[in-house]
VOTOR-347023 format. One record per residue: residue in one letter; chain; x, y, z of N, C-alpha, C in turn. Coordinates in nm, 4 decimals, padded with zeros to 6 digits. Each point is the difference from the previous one (the first is absolute). Layout:
REM VOTOR-347023
- rest kette nc1 nc2 nc3 cac1 cac2 cac3 cc1 cc2 cc3
- A A X Y Z X Y Z X Y Z
...
END
This chain:
REM VOTOR-347023
- rest kette nc1 nc2 nc3 cac1 cac2 cac3 cc1 cc2 cc3
- M A 11.4372 11.5266 28.5184 00.0961 -00.0884 -00.0643 -00.0277 -00.0064 -00.1500
- R A 00.0940 -00.0525 -00.0700 -00.0092 -00.0034 -00.1449 -00.0616 -00.1271 -00.0554
- Y A -00.0208 -00.1027 00.0791 -00.0494 -00.1258 -00.0559 -00.0837 -00.0775 00.1002
- E A -00.0738 -00.0962 -00.0523 -00.0688 -00.1001 00.0801 00.0417 -00.1352 -00.0546
- M A 00.0082 -00.0979 00.0878 00.0314 -00.1351 -00.0448 -00.0809 -00.0963 00.0856
- W A -00.0697 -00.0902 -00.0656 -00.0742 -00.1006 00.0747 -00.0098 -00.1276 -00.0807
- A A -00.0220 -00.1089 00.0712 -00.0087 -00.1321 -00.0628 -00.1424 -00.0234 -00.0488
- L A -00.0134 -00.0295 -00.1281 -00.1290 -00.0414 -00.0546 -00.0210 -00.1492 00.0264
- S A 00.1112 -00.0706 00.0154 00.0002 -00.1419 00.0384 00.1390 -00.0296 00.0552
- D A 00.0270 -00.1252 00.0353 00.1340 -00.0317 00.0512 00.1046 -00.0021 -00.1110
- R A -00.0446 00.0111 -00.1259 00.0931 -00.0007 -00.1140 -00.0031 00.1269 -00.0826
- L A -00.0895 00.0940 00.0319 -00.0150 00.1206 -00.0815 -00.0050 00.1238 00.0881
- I A 00.0940 00.0919 -00.0253 00.0093 00.1249 00.0765 -00.0310 00.1165 -00.0925
- F A -00.0865 00.0876 00.0469 -00.0407 00.1186 -00.0757 00.0673 00.1225 00.0591
- I A 00.0537 00.0854 -00.0873 00.0694 00.1223 00.0413 -00.0611 00.1165 -00.0764
- R A -00.0356 00.1051 00.0707 -00.0496 00.1223 -00.0645 00.0868 00.1163 00.0459
- W A 00.0530 00.0730 -00.0965 00.0822 00.1172 00.0287 -00.0843 00.1260 -00.0122
- Y A 00.0241 00.0976 00.0901 -00.0709 00.1274 00.0011 00.0978 00.1145 -00.0211
- S A -00.0473 00.1056 -00.0595 00.0816 00.1204 -00.0129 00.0054 00.0705 00.1340
- T A 00.1190 00.0391 00.0391 00.0190 00.0776 00.1224 00.1139 00.0970 -00.0213
- T A 00.0308 00.0749 00.1004 00.1096 00.0948 -00.0105 00.1334 -00.0742 -00.0006
- A A 00.1003 00.0639 -00.0531 00.1321 -00.0620 -00.0123 00.0660 -00.0257 00.1351
- R A -00.0401 00.0716 00.1037 00.0696 -00.0117 00.1285 -00.0124 -00.1379 00.0647
- D A -00.1075 -00.0759 -00.0326 -00.0115 -00.1318 00.0613 00.0302 -00.1126 -00.0980
- T A 00.0509 00.0331 -00.1166 00.0283 -00.1013 -00.1007 00.1035 -00.1014 00.0474
- A A 00.1131 00.0445 00.0499 00.1062 -00.0922 00.0420 -00.0464 -00.0912 00.1122
- S A -00.0684 00.0546 00.0990 -00.0457 -00.0837 00.1112 -00.1070 -00.0985 -00.0460
- S A -00.0884 00.0415 -00.0899 -00.1023 -00.0910 -00.0514 00.0622 -00.1120 -00.0825
- E A 00.0979 00.0330 -00.0823 00.0636 -00.1022 -00.0824 00.0813 -00.0964 00.0865
- A A 00.0629 00.0488 00.1045 00.0732 -00.0886 00.0916 -00.0977 -00.0930 00.0722
- A A -00.1125 00.0548 00.0445 -00.1013 -00.0826 00.0664 -00.0557 -00.1034 -00.0982
- F A -00.0181 00.0401 -00.1234 -00.0497 -00.0917 -00.1020 00.0964 -00.1164 -00.0221
- L A 00.1278 00.0292 -00.0122 00.0990 -00.1064 -00.0200 00.0011 -00.0967 00.1180
- A A -00.0098 00.0534 00.1199 -00.0032 -00.0856 00.1191 -00.1257 -00.0871 -00.0006
- A A -00.1136 00.0564 -00.0376 -00.1253 -00.0766 -00.0056 00.0065 -00.1074 -00.1078
- M A 00.0602 00.0317 -00.1127 00.0153 -00.0990 -00.1073 00.0877 -00.1160 00.0462
- Q A 00.1119 00.0323 00.0632 00.0904 -00.1042 00.0490 -00.0713 -00.0879 00.1025
- Q A -00.0756 00.0621 00.0885 -00.0739 -00.0747 00.1017 -00.1043 -00.0915 -00.0662
- A A -00.0695 00.0504 -00.1015 -00.1005 -00.0809 -00.0694 00.0644 -00.1211 -00.0670
- L A 00.1159 00.0209 -00.0600 00.0700 -00.1120 -00.0647 00.0472 -00.1023 00.1026
- E A 00.0543 00.0476 00.1115 00.0502 -00.0908 00.1030 -00.1127 -00.0792 00.0657
- A A -00.1167 00.0633 00.0169 -00.1119 -00.0649 00.0693 -00.0821 -00.0911 -00.0915
- A A 00.0180 00.0130 -00.1291 -00.0825 -00.0772 -00.0944 00.0302 -00.1491 00.0097
- P A -00.1052 -00.0826 -00.0079 00.0211 -00.1447 00.0054 00.0545 -00.0570 -00.1316
- G A -00.0056 00.0780 -00.1039 00.0477 -00.0407 -00.1326 00.0065 00.1230 -00.0882
- R A -00.0097 -00.0225 -00.1295 00.0073 00.1138 -00.0928 -00.1137 00.0985 00.0248
- V A 00.0365 00.1278 -00.0025 -00.0968 00.1073 00.0170 00.0085 00.0909 -00.1226
- Y A -00.1147 00.0540 -00.0396 -00.0114 00.0833 -00.1193 -00.0478 00.1382 00.0416
- F A 00.0388 00.0999 -00.0783 -00.0288 00.1380 00.0359 -00.0790 00.0683 -00.1107
- L A -00.1031 00.0737 00.0407 -00.0847 00.0776 -00.0898 00.0072 00.1443 00.0477
- S A 00.0512 00.0892 -00.0860 00.0226 00.1392 00.0412 -00.0867 00.0971 -00.0786
- D A -00.0701 00.0856 00.0729 -00.0811 00.1067 -00.0575 00.0871 00.1249 -00.0065
- L A 00.0428 00.0350 -00.1199 00.0874 00.1157 -00.0200 -00.0735 00.1132 -00.0713
- R A -00.1318 00.0057 00.0150 -00.0776 00.1039 -00.0677 00.0263 00.1384 00.0563
- Q A 00.0328 00.0095 00.1298 00.0173 00.1309 00.0626 00.1453 00.0359 00.0250
- A A 00.0820 -00.0988 00.0260 00.1402 00.0266 00.0350 00.0811 -00.1275 -00.0160
- H A 00.1321 00.0120 00.0162 00.0904 -00.1137 -00.0157 00.1324 00.0317 00.0687
- I A 00.0811 -00.1019 00.0157 00.1341 00.0188 00.0561 00.0811 00.0838 -00.0978
- T A 00.0729 00.0965 00.0536 00.0805 00.0862 -00.0868 00.1501 -00.0123 00.0244
- S A 00.0386 -00.0614 00.1088 00.1410 -00.0088 00.0349 00.0686 -00.1146 -00.0747
- P A 00.1057 00.0301 -00.0768 00.0737 -00.1078 -00.0664 00.0561 -00.1017 00.1000
- R A 00.0413 00.0461 00.1170 00.0537 -00.0914 00.1011 -00.1084 -00.0967 00.0497
- T A -00.1201 00.0517 00.0214 -00.1108 -00.0850 00.0440 -00.0360 -00.0993 -00.1098
- L A -00.0022 00.0456 -00.1252 -00.0280 -00.0905 -00.1114 00.1064 -00.1095 -00.0086
- W A 00.1257 00.0366 00.0228 00.1080 -00.0991 -00.0022 -00.0201 -00.1034 00.1106
- K A -00.0309 00.0475 00.1221 -00.0213 -00.0915 00.1117 -00.1193 -00.0913 -00.0250
- L A -00.1042 00.0548 -00.0586 -00.1161 -00.0814 -00.0349 00.0380 -00.1040 -00.1054
- G A 00.0833 00.0397 -00.0946 00.0496 -00.0934 -00.1010 00.0778 -00.1145 00.0615
- Q A 00.0755 00.0280 00.1045 00.0747 -00.1044 00.0705 -00.0943 -00.1018 00.0647
- M A -00.1156 00.0480 00.0447 -00.0958 -00.0890 00.0654 -00.0582 -00.1049 -00.0946
- T A 00.0098 00.0244 -00.1298 -00.0558 -00.0975 -00.0941 00.0745 -00.1330 00.0043
- L A 00.1172 -00.0020 00.0622 00.0745 -00.1255 00.0146 -00.0454 -00.0826 00.1208
- H A -00.0816 00.0601 00.0848 -00.0472 -00.0727 00.1176 -00.0774 -00.1236 -00.0466
- P A 00.0198 -00.1144 00.0636 -00.0669 -00.1230 -00.0439 -00.1530 00.0072 00.0044
- H A -00.0556 00.0926 00.0782 -00.1461 00.0129 00.0067 -00.0558 00.1026 -00.0979
- W A 00.0870 00.0674 -00.0748 -00.0477 00.0985 -00.0988 -00.0582 -00.0767 -00.1188
- G A -00.1319 00.0079 -00.0158 -00.0653 -00.0694 -00.1097 -00.0124 00.0855 -00.1251
- G A -00.0114 00.1304 00.0181 -00.0148 00.0907 -00.1126 -00.0901 00.1151 00.0370
- G A -00.0204 00.0856 -00.0950 -00.0839 00.1154 00.0282 -00.0455 00.0692 -00.1262
- I A -00.0964 00.0869 00.0195 -00.0559 00.0788 -00.1099 -00.0475 00.1323 00.0590
- A A 00.0133 00.1048 -00.0775 -00.0489 00.1316 00.0401 -00.0991 00.0480 -00.1044
- Y A -00.0930 00.0828 00.0446 -00.0908 00.0623 -00.0954 -00.0075 00.1494 00.0268
- G A -00.0178 00.0746 -00.1076 -00.0079 00.1454 00.0056 00.0206 00.0549 -00.1397
- Q A -00.0301 00.1274 -00.0179 00.0076 00.0563 -00.1342 00.0846 00.1248 -00.0096
- R A 00.0692 00.0369 00.1059 00.0833 00.1196 -00.0033 00.1297 -00.0297 -00.0755
- M A 00.0377 00.0897 -00.0893 00.1196 -00.0200 -00.0817 00.1259 -00.0127 00.0870
- S A 00.0119 00.0837 00.1014 00.1193 -00.0049 00.0850 00.0089 -00.1322 00.0750
- T A -00.1132 -00.0579 00.0351 -00.0002 -00.1273 00.0709 00.0652 -00.1087 -00.0834
- G A -00.0324 -00.0026 -00.1287 00.0576 -00.1000 -00.0896 00.1512 00.0041 -00.0022
- M A 00.0565 00.1196 00.0068 00.1463 00.0125 -00.0010 00.0609 -00.0628 00.1254
- Y A -00.0631 00.0212 00.1150 00.0526 -00.0576 00.1236 -00.0185 -00.1510 00.0030
- V A -00.1099 -00.0496 -00.0546 -00.0203 -00.1451 -00.0067 00.1054 -00.0624 -00.0912
- E A 00.0303 00.0654 -00.1117 00.1054 -00.0504 -00.0892 00.1344 -00.0037 00.0726
- T A 00.0280 00.1013 00.0809 00.1242 00.0020 00.0777 00.0036 -00.1190 00.0959
- F A -00.1123 -00.0260 00.0696 -00.0068 -00.1151 00.0896 00.0237 -00.1299 -00.0773
- E A -00.0620 -00.0126 -00.1178 00.0182 -00.1212 -00.0807 00.1467 -00.0220 -00.0346
- K A 00.0694 00.1077 -00.0317 00.1421 -00.0115 -00.0344 00.0855 -00.0347 00.1210
- L A -00.0419 00.0450 00.1182 00.0756 -00.0264 00.1216 -00.0364 -00.1331 00.0642
- S A -00.1107 -00.0594 -00.0423 -00.0429 -00.1275 00.0564 00.0983 -00.1097 -00.0372
- L A 00.0274 -00.0843 00.0949 00.0946 -00.1080 -00.0246 -00.0693 -00.1243 -00.0533
- K A -00.1318 -00.0037 00.0087 -00.0798 -00.1078 -00.0577 -00.0733 00.0623 -00.1187
- K A 00.0422 -00.0289 -00.1184 -00.0488 00.0691 -00.1195 -00.1339 -00.0535 -00.0496
- N A -00.0678 00.0849 -00.0790 -00.1269 -00.0345 -00.0653 -00.1049 -00.0482 00.0989
- N A -00.0037 00.0604 00.1147 -00.0893 -00.0465 00.1039 -00.0958 00.1072 00.0492
- D A 00.0317 00.1243 -00.0202 -00.0791 00.1094 00.0534 -00.0109 00.1088 -00.1058
- H A -00.1206 00.0528 -00.0177 -00.0145 00.1103 -00.0927 -00.1262 00.0793 00.0304
- M A -00.0374 00.0909 -00.0903 -00.1115 00.0903 00.0228 -00.1003 -00.0105 -00.1129
- V A -00.1275 00.0107 00.0374 -00.1105 00.0030 -00.0953 -00.0877 00.1199 00.0346
- Y A -00.0998 00.0267 -00.0827 -00.0841 00.1174 00.0209 -00.1185 -00.0236 00.0920
- S A -00.0520 -00.1219 00.0065 -00.1238 -00.0224 00.0744 00.0127 -00.1110 00.1042
- V A -00.0913 00.0035 00.0963 -00.0062 -00.1036 00.1020 -00.0286 -00.1350 -00.0647
- A A -00.0915 -00.0022 -00.0957 -00.0355 -00.1265 -00.0666 00.1222 -00.0636 -00.0653
- E A 00.0817 00.0808 -00.0669 00.1217 -00.0526 -00.0622 00.0972 -00.0526 00.1057
- A A 00.0097 00.0723 00.1108 00.0911 -00.0412 00.1075 -00.0436 -00.1339 00.0597
- L A -00.1288 -00.0140 00.0259 -00.0495 -00.1254 00.0570 00.0193 -00.1157 -00.0977
- A A -00.0226 00.0261 -00.1280 00.0193 -00.1045 -00.1016 00.1464 -00.0438 -00.0040
- Y A 00.0922 00.0951 00.0111 00.1419 -00.0345 -00.0005 00.0366 -00.0852 00.1219
- L A -00.0518 00.0389 00.1168 00.0285 -00.0781 00.1204 -00.0483 -00.1438 -00.0152
- E A -00.1111 -00.0195 -00.0685 -00.0519 -00.1349 -00.0231 00.0961 -00.0825 -00.0848
- T A 00.0753 00.0653 -00.0889 00.0979 -00.0742 -00.0804 00.1181 -00.0440 00.0858
- L A 00.0283 00.0754 00.1056 00.1103 -00.0356 00.0895 -00.0392 -00.1105 00.0975
- S A -00.1247 00.0091 00.0476 -00.0474 -00.0955 00.1004 -00.1515 -00.0146 -00.0140
- P A -00.0447 -00.0986 -00.0771 -00.1439 -00.0170 -00.0211 -00.0772 -00.0085 00.1317
- G A -00.1097 00.0760 00.0060 -00.0853 00.0019 00.1181 00.0370 00.1044 00.1028
- I A 00.1113 00.0704 -00.0199 00.0472 00.0952 00.1008 -00.0956 00.1175 00.0184
- T A -00.0776 00.0330 -00.1013 -00.0900 00.1150 00.0117 -00.1437 -00.0409 00.0325
- D A -00.0219 -00.1264 00.0273 -00.1351 -00.0445 00.0373 -00.0487 00.0796 00.1210
- G A -00.1184 00.0558 -00.0113 -00.0583 00.0755 00.1108 00.0456 00.1433 00.0118
- V A 00.0900 00.0461 -00.0865 00.0460 00.1388 00.0060 -00.1069 00.0899 -00.0611
- D A -00.0384 00.1041 00.0714 -00.1020 00.0945 -00.0427 00.0659 00.1119 -00.0814
- E A -00.0220 -00.0019 -00.1311 00.0616 00.0994 -00.0881 -00.0431 00.1417 00.0370
- A A -00.1256 00.0180 00.0392 -00.0487 00.1329 00.0383 00.0759 00.0535 00.1210
- L A 00.0333 -00.0866 00.0919 00.0772 00.0390 00.1175 00.1382 00.0515 -00.0409
- L A 00.0600 -00.0632 -00.0990 00.1327 00.0411 -00.0467 -00.0040 00.1322 -00.0744
- L A -00.1151 00.0341 -00.0551 -00.0154 00.1264 -00.0720 -00.0397 00.1156 00.0909
- S A -00.0481 -00.0326 00.1177 -00.0418 00.1015 00.0959 00.1220 00.0774 00.0477
- N A -00.0202 00.1265 00.0266 00.1082 00.0807 00.0558 -00.0098 00.0098 00.1515
- D A -00.0956 -00.0711 00.0576 -00.0173 00.0017 00.1451 00.1067 -00.0853 00.0660
- S A 00.0410 00.0410 00.1179 00.0954 -00.0768 00.0769 -00.0660 -00.1267 00.0519
- L A 00.0714 -00.1098 -00.0089 -00.0503 -00.1270 00.0525 00.0660 -00.0354 00.1322
- N A 00.0990 00.0765 00.0387 00.0681 -00.0227 00.1276 -00.0490 00.1040 00.0995
- S A -00.0286 -00.0422 00.1207 -00.0413 00.0957 00.1018 00.1164 00.0867 00.0451
- D A 00.1244 -00.0547 -00.0093 00.1175 00.0769 00.0431 00.0694 00.0702 -00.1160
- N A -00.0439 -00.0226 -00.1226 00.0523 00.0659 -00.1200 00.1519 -00.0050 -00.0055
- S A 00.0565 -00.1183 00.0139 00.1455 -00.0199 -00.0064 00.0504 00.0672 -00.1201
END
């Protein structure tokens, strides 16, 4: 699969995208959208998203549009992505333009910057988050969703 997603807490979800072949891109992005919708529906309140885009990112304009629509969900608290690939920045900018809740989600270069930004959205949300774990390229899910 192209991504992993897991809860760091009941208010913070971590997403890591992986490079894979193009043949499973559509199915992975569809599964991702379904998982995002489920996370928003199941959340007891606002939920925030932290995305590791160092290796890969969503490339489908349709998926970016659908993700942008999700920003209107009452449980969408905000999000931040980190990564340094030039192409990634272009797709994040596209998502920002398609987002219906403006000035809420963007991209930075480092995990430290991402965690600091999340703290501005919801103080204390990153308490107990292991920065080294977020920088690791090892899978944290046994099923590698």
